[in-house]
C-alpha positions as a LaTeX table, in Angstrom:
\begin{tabular}{lrrr}
\hline
Residue & $x$ (\AA) & $y$ (\AA) & $z$ (\AA) \\
\hline
Met1 & 22.47 & $-4.98$ & 3.98 \\
Ser2 & 25.55 & $-4.32$ & 6.45 \\
Ala3 & 27.53 & $-1.16$ & 5.91 \\
Thr4 & 30.70 & $-3.21$ & 5.28 \\
Thr5 & 28.97 & $-5.05$ & 2.17 \\
His6 & 28.38 & $-1.45$ & 0.50 \\
Lys7 & 30.52 & $-0.70$ & $-2.87$ \\
Pro8 & 32.67 & 2.44 & $-2.00$ \\
Arg9 & 32.54 & 5.67 & $-4.66$ \\
Arg10 & 34.74 & 5.42 & $-7.21$ \\
Glu11 & 38.05 & 6.77 & $-6.68$ \\
Ala12 & 38.84 & 8.91 & $-9.35$ \\
Pro13 & 39.82 & 12.76 & $-9.59$ \\
Val14 & 37.24 & 15.17 & $-8.98$ \\
Leu15 & 36.09 & 16.91 & $-12.33$ \\
Leu16 & 33.20 & 19.03 & $-11.30$ \\
Lys17 & 33.15 & 20.76 & $-7.83$ \\
Val18 & 30.32 & 22.81 & $-6.76$ \\
Asp19 & 30.67 & 25.07 & $-3.72$ \\
Asp20 & 28.13 & 26.76 & $-1.56$ \\
Leu21 & 25.99 & 27.68 & $-5.09$ \\
His22 & 23.08 & 29.97 & $-4.48$ \\
Val23 & 20.50 & 30.98 & $-7.14$ \\
Ala24 & 17.73 & 33.39 & $-6.96$ \\
Tyr25 & 14.97 & 34.60 & $-9.26$ \\
Gly26 & 14.34 & 37.98 & $-8.29$ \\
Lys27 & 14.33 & 38.48 & $-4.59$ \\
Ala28 & 13.32 & 34.92 & $-4.21$ \\
Glu29 & 16.28 & 32.50 & $-3.69$ \\
Val30 & 15.60 & 28.94 & $-4.93$ \\
Val31 & 19.01 & 27.18 & $-4.49$ \\
His32 & 20.43 & 27.26 & $-0.90$ \\
Gly33 & 24.16 & 26.47 & $-0.65$ \\
Val34 & 24.48 & 23.42 & $-3.04$ \\
Ser35 & 27.77 & 21.77 & $-2.99$ \\
Phe36 & 28.81 & 18.69 & $-4.56$ \\
Glu37 & 31.40 & 16.78 & $-6.59$ \\
Val38 & 31.21 & 14.71 & $-10.02$ \\
Arg39 & 34.26 & 12.76 & $-10.47$ \\
Glu40 & 36.26 & 11.82 & $-13.87$ \\
Gly41 & 34.44 & 8.92 & $-15.59$ \\
Glu42 & 31.53 & 8.80 & $-12.91$ \\
Phe43 & 27.72 & 8.21 & $-13.70$ \\
Ala44 & 26.33 & 10.59 & $-11.02$ \\
Val45 & 22.51 & 11.52 & $-10.83$ \\
Met46 & 20.56 & 14.15 & $-8.90$ \\
Leu47 & 17.14 & 13.03 & $-7.78$ \\
Gly48 & 14.45 & 15.14 & $-6.18$ \\
Arg49 & 10.71 & 16.15 & $-6.98$ \\
Asn50 & 9.68 & 18.72 & $-8.98$ \\
Gly51 & 10.38 & 22.20 & $-7.56$ \\
Ala52 & 13.67 & 20.82 & $-5.65$ \\
Gly53 & 16.07 & 23.10 & $-7.49$ \\
Lys54 & 17.79 & 20.40 & $-9.70$ \\
Ser55 & 17.60 & 22.21 & $-13.09$ \\
Thr56 & 18.08 & 25.54 & $-11.75$ \\
Ser57 & 21.31 & 24.49 & $-10.17$ \\
Leu58 & 22.45 & 22.84 & $-13.38$ \\
His59 & 21.59 & 26.25 & $-15.39$ \\
Ala60 & 23.63 & 28.00 & $-12.94$ \\
Ile61 & 26.50 & 25.55 & $-13.43$ \\
Cys62 & 26.56 & 26.01 & $-16.99$ \\
Gly63 & 26.10 & 29.78 & $-16.91$ \\
Leu64 & 22.57 & 29.89 & $-18.24$ \\
Ile65 & 21.38 & 31.89 & $-15.38$ \\
Pro66 & 23.10 & 34.15 & $-13.02$ \\
Lys67 & 24.45 & 32.78 & $-9.48$ \\
Arg68 & 23.83 & 34.80 & $-6.37$ \\
Ser69 & 26.97 & 33.39 & $-4.95$ \\
Gly70 & 28.92 & 30.15 & $-5.25$ \\
Arg71 & 32.10 & 28.71 & $-6.69$ \\
Val72 & 31.91 & 26.10 & $-9.70$ \\
Ser73 & 35.27 & 24.68 & $-10.86$ \\
Phe74 & 36.06 & 22.06 & $-13.73$ \\
Gly75 & 39.12 & 20.36 & $-14.22$ \\
Gly76 & 40.37 & 22.33 & $-11.52$ \\
Gln77 & 39.56 & 25.79 & $-13.41$ \\
Asp78 & 37.24 & 28.06 & $-11.65$ \\
Ile79 & 34.35 & 28.78 & $-14.22$ \\
Ser80 & 32.02 & 30.29 & $-11.74$ \\
Ser81 & 32.13 & 33.73 & $-13.92$ \\
Thr82 & 32.44 & 32.21 & $-17.53$ \\
Asp83 & 30.27 & 32.42 & $-20.40$ \\
Pro84 & 28.25 & 29.41 & $-21.45$ \\
Arg85 & 30.15 & 28.99 & $-24.60$ \\
Ser86 & 33.30 & 28.83 & $-23.00$ \\
Ile87 & 32.09 & 26.23 & $-20.55$ \\
Val88 & 31.03 & 24.20 & $-23.40$ \\
Asn89 & 34.42 & 24.59 & $-24.93$ \\
Ser90 & 35.96 & 23.43 & $-21.62$ \\
Gly91 & 34.26 & 20.08 & $-21.82$ \\
Ile92 & 30.78 & 20.53 & $-20.40$ \\
Val93 & 27.77 & 20.03 & $-22.65$ \\
Asn94 & 24.12 & 20.16 & $-21.24$ \\
Val95 & 21.35 & 18.44 & $-22.80$ \\
Leu96 & 18.71 & 20.52 & $-21.84$ \\
Glu97 & 14.96 & 19.06 & $-20.80$ \\
Gly98 & 12.33 & 19.15 & $-23.59$ \\
His99 & 13.98 & 18.07 & $-27.01$ \\
Arg100 & 16.06 & 21.13 & $-27.58$ \\
Ile101 & 16.68 & 20.80 & $-31.13$ \\
Phe102 & 16.14 & 22.91 & $-34.21$ \\
Thr103 & 13.20 & 21.35 & $-36.21$ \\
Thr104 & 13.78 & 23.40 & $-39.15$ \\
Leu105 & 17.29 & 21.81 & $-39.49$ \\
Thr106 & 17.97 & 18.56 & $-40.81$ \\
Ile107 & 19.43 & 15.67 & $-38.63$ \\
Glu108 & 22.84 & 16.14 & $-39.90$ \\
Asp109 & 22.78 & 20.07 & $-39.48$ \\
Asn110 & 21.52 & 19.41 & $-35.86$ \\
Leu111 & 24.38 & 17.32 & $-35.13$ \\
Leu112 & 26.91 & 19.45 & $-36.43$ \\
Leu113 & 25.83 & 22.28 & $-34.40$ \\
Gly114 & 27.04 & 20.25 & $-31.40$ \\
Thr115 & 30.72 & 20.56 & $-32.88$ \\
Tyr116 & 30.48 & 24.28 & $-33.29$ \\
Ala117 & 31.99 & 25.28 & $-30.04$ \\
Lys118 & 35.41 & 24.13 & $-30.98$ \\
Asn119 & 35.00 & 24.48 & $-34.74$ \\
Ser120 & 33.17 & 27.48 & $-36.27$ \\
Arg121 & 32.38 & 25.45 & $-39.23$ \\
Gly122 & 31.28 & 22.34 & $-37.91$ \\
Asp123 & 33.56 & 18.98 & $-37.82$ \\
Arg124 & 32.16 & 16.49 & $-40.17$ \\
Ser125 & 34.66 & 13.86 & $-38.81$ \\
Lys126 & 32.77 & 13.42 & $-35.74$ \\
Leu127 & 29.58 & 12.04 & $-37.61$ \\
Asp128 & 30.81 & 8.48 & $-38.36$ \\
Arg129 & 31.11 & 7.49 & $-34.70$ \\
Ile130 & 27.62 & 9.20 & $-33.90$ \\
Tyr131 & 25.94 & 7.46 & $-36.83$ \\
Ser132 & 27.48 & 3.89 & $-35.72$ \\
Ile133 & 25.72 & 4.47 & $-32.26$ \\
Phe134 & 22.51 & 5.68 & $-33.62$ \\
Pro135 & 22.28 & 4.16 & $-37.14$ \\
Glu136 & 18.38 & 5.52 & $-37.67$ \\
Met137 & 19.85 & 8.85 & $-37.50$ \\
Ala138 & 22.38 & 7.88 & $-40.25$ \\
Glu139 & 19.36 & 6.62 & $-42.54$ \\
Arg140 & 17.26 & 9.79 & $-42.30$ \\
Arg141 & 20.40 & 12.52 & $-42.15$ \\
His142 & 19.07 & 14.79 & $-44.58$ \\
Gln143 & 15.36 & 14.70 & $-43.11$ \\
Leu144 & 14.04 & 17.63 & $-41.36$ \\
Ala145 & 14.19 & 17.08 & $-37.46$ \\
Ser146 & 10.46 & 18.13 & $-37.40$ \\
Arg147 & 9.75 & 14.73 & $-38.99$ \\
Leu148 & 10.88 & 12.60 & $-36.06$ \\
Ser149 & 8.87 & 11.51 & $-33.10$ \\
Gly150 & 9.33 & 12.99 & $-29.57$ \\
Gly151 & 11.55 & 9.95 & $-28.52$ \\
Gln152 & 13.57 & 10.09 & $-31.73$ \\
Gln153 & 13.70 & 13.84 & $-31.27$ \\
Gln154 & 15.40 & 13.29 & $-27.61$ \\
Ile155 & 17.56 & 10.83 & $-28.99$ \\
Leu156 & 18.98 & 13.45 & $-31.60$ \\
Ala157 & 19.25 & 15.93 & $-28.66$ \\
Val158 & 21.45 & 13.32 & $-26.77$ \\
Ala159 & 23.63 & 12.63 & $-29.92$ \\
Gln160 & 24.18 & 16.22 & $-30.42$ \\
Gly161 & 25.39 & 16.55 & $-26.86$ \\
Met162 & 27.59 & 13.51 & $-27.32$ \\
Ile163 & 29.20 & 14.53 & $-30.72$ \\
Gly164 & 31.51 & 17.19 & $-29.41$ \\
Glu165 & 33.03 & 14.49 & $-27.27$ \\
Pro166 & 32.53 & 16.47 & $-23.87$ \\
Arg167 & 34.39 & 15.47 & $-20.71$ \\
Leu168 & 31.00 & 16.07 & $-18.67$ \\
Leu169 & 27.80 & 15.26 & $-20.14$ \\
Ile170 & 24.58 & 16.75 & $-18.29$ \\
Leu171 & 21.28 & 15.10 & $-19.08$ \\
Asp172 & 18.22 & 17.14 & $-17.69$ \\
Glu173 & 15.10 & 14.75 & $-17.26$ \\
Pro174 & 15.96 & 12.96 & $-20.85$ \\
Ser175 & 12.81 & 10.50 & $-19.81$ \\
Ala176 & 10.20 & 13.12 & $-20.09$ \\
Gly177 & 7.17 & 12.10 & $-21.93$ \\
Leu178 & 9.10 & 8.97 & $-23.80$ \\
Ala179 & 8.14 & 5.53 & $-23.99$ \\
Pro180 & 10.12 & 3.21 & $-21.52$ \\
Leu181 & 12.34 & 1.41 & $-24.55$ \\
Val182 & 13.31 & 4.93 & $-25.34$ \\
Ile183 & 14.11 & 5.67 & $-22.04$ \\
Asp184 & 16.38 & 2.29 & $-21.47$ \\
Arg185 & 18.33 & 3.21 & $-24.51$ \\
Ile186 & 19.02 & 6.62 & $-23.60$ \\
Leu187 & 20.31 & 5.55 & $-19.90$ \\
Gln188 & 22.25 & 2.43 & $-21.58$ \\
Ile189 & 23.94 & 4.99 & $-23.82$ \\
Ala190 & 24.70 & 7.13 & $-20.96$ \\
Ala191 & 26.21 & 4.12 & $-18.93$ \\
Asp192 & 28.36 & 2.88 & $-21.89$ \\
Leu193 & 29.45 & 6.49 & $-22.38$ \\
Ala194 & 30.67 & 6.48 & $-18.68$ \\
Arg195 & 32.60 & 3.42 & $-18.73$ \\
Gly196 & 34.41 & 5.19 & $-21.71$ \\
Gly197 & 35.35 & 7.81 & $-19.45$ \\
Thr198 & 32.88 & 10.45 & $-20.03$ \\
Ala199 & 31.34 & 11.79 & $-16.78$ \\
Ile200 & 27.66 & 11.67 & $-16.37$ \\
Leu201 & 25.44 & 14.14 & $-14.56$ \\
Leu202 & 21.99 & 12.77 & $-14.99$ \\
Val203 & 18.75 & 14.56 & $-13.34$ \\
Glu204 & 15.87 & 12.16 & $-13.49$ \\
Gln205 & 12.60 & 11.39 & $-12.02$ \\
Leu206 & 12.50 & 7.73 & $-12.62$ \\
Val207 & 14.25 & 6.69 & $-9.57$ \\
Glu208 & 14.73 & 3.04 & $-10.25$ \\
Lys209 & 15.70 & 3.35 & $-13.62$ \\
Ala210 & 18.51 & 5.74 & $-12.91$ \\
Leu211 & 19.99 & 4.18 & $-9.91$ \\
Arg212 & 20.39 & 1.03 & $-11.89$ \\
His213 & 23.15 & 2.60 & $-13.90$ \\
Ala214 & 24.45 & 5.10 & $-11.28$ \\
Asp215 & 27.84 & 5.06 & $-9.40$ \\
Tyr216 & 26.68 & 7.66 & $-7.05$ \\
Ala217 & 23.60 & 9.65 & $-6.19$ \\
Phe218 & 22.75 & 12.93 & $-4.95$ \\
Leu219 & 19.04 & 13.88 & $-3.39$ \\
Met220 & 17.85 & 17.42 & $-3.65$ \\
Ala221 & 15.04 & 18.88 & $-1.50$ \\
Asn222 & 13.94 & 22.29 & $-0.98$ \\
Gly223 & 16.97 & 23.78 & $-2.97$ \\
Lys224 & 19.79 & 21.89 & $-1.05$ \\
Ile225 & 21.57 & 18.54 & $-1.21$ \\
Ala226 & 19.68 & 16.47 & 1.48 \\
Ala227 & 21.92 & 13.36 & 1.18 \\
Ser228 & 24.27 & 11.92 & $-1.22$ \\
Ala229 & 25.07 & 8.27 & $-1.07$ \\
Thr230 & 26.05 & 5.29 & $-3.34$ \\
Pro231 & 22.86 & 3.29 & $-5.01$ \\
Glu232 & 23.67 & 0.46 & $-2.45$ \\
Glu233 & 23.60 & 2.69 & 0.49 \\
Leu234 & 20.37 & 4.66 & $-0.80$ \\
His235 & 18.65 & 0.93 & $-1.26$ \\
Ser236 & 19.67 & $-0.23$ & 2.14 \\
Ser237 & 18.26 & 2.91 & 3.90 \\
Asp238 & 15.11 & 5.24 & 4.23 \\
Leu239 & 16.64 & 7.91 & 2.43 \\
Ile240 & 14.77 & 7.54 & $-1.10$ \\
Gln241 & 11.71 & 7.31 & 0.83 \\
Arg242 & 12.07 & 9.99 & 3.29 \\
Ile243 & 13.60 & 12.75 & 1.05 \\
Leu244 & 11.68 & 11.75 & $-2.04$ \\
Val245 & 8.39 & 10.75 & $-1.07$ \\
Gly246 & 8.30 & 12.30 & 2.38 \\
Ser247 & 9.37 & 15.88 & 1.28 \\
His248 & 7.23 & 18.55 & 0.17 \\
Glu249 & 8.85 & 20.86 & $-2.24$ \\
Ala250 & 6.71 & 23.23 & $-4.31$ \\
Asn251 & 6.04 & 22.29 & $-7.66$ \\
\hline
\end{tabular}
């Protein structure tokens, strides 16, 4: 494919900007100067082998773990030292890996928790939109979340992230342990959100499925951004093979 036929990156204002991010566990630095941008309404994916530093970078961006150095800005505001609750309130929601829901609460109470950052008593007005997207949740709204299958729990976690109507929704390995049909549904929902104006930052191991929906991709290796490109550019080069298959990050 000729370079002139590549679809360019979408033109939109920068929403999330990460500059020279360094993160360490004790004395061991695991993220080494990561810099990247996500634009408004963009579906961006972060790809890399296990141990590349993807989730660690996201946790630091969201204030869940400390940064050694670096700057994070969101909507033009510096959030480098902002606490996690305030980061959520600014419009970033991170759906963590591993179905992080409250299994002792009902489905509806789990959803209402997703509105607490902006309303300490919960905002029931947001429920109808979520139930229209996930009708199976509406049918079982009063059941305990513990009665859901693993795939249903992951869908609930995504719905909980969506209900607060974030400007940026981060999805960290949503496909882990799920059936292909569930994975496809989650990725399609994320793509629909991006078309509606919500920026998506997806961390995913299923490269082809992720790139099918993505506007832009970042490839991580050894705690650094090794490359960034559009899906079309990746498919017409050896970047995926060289970085994701030929690299040797520690697991």
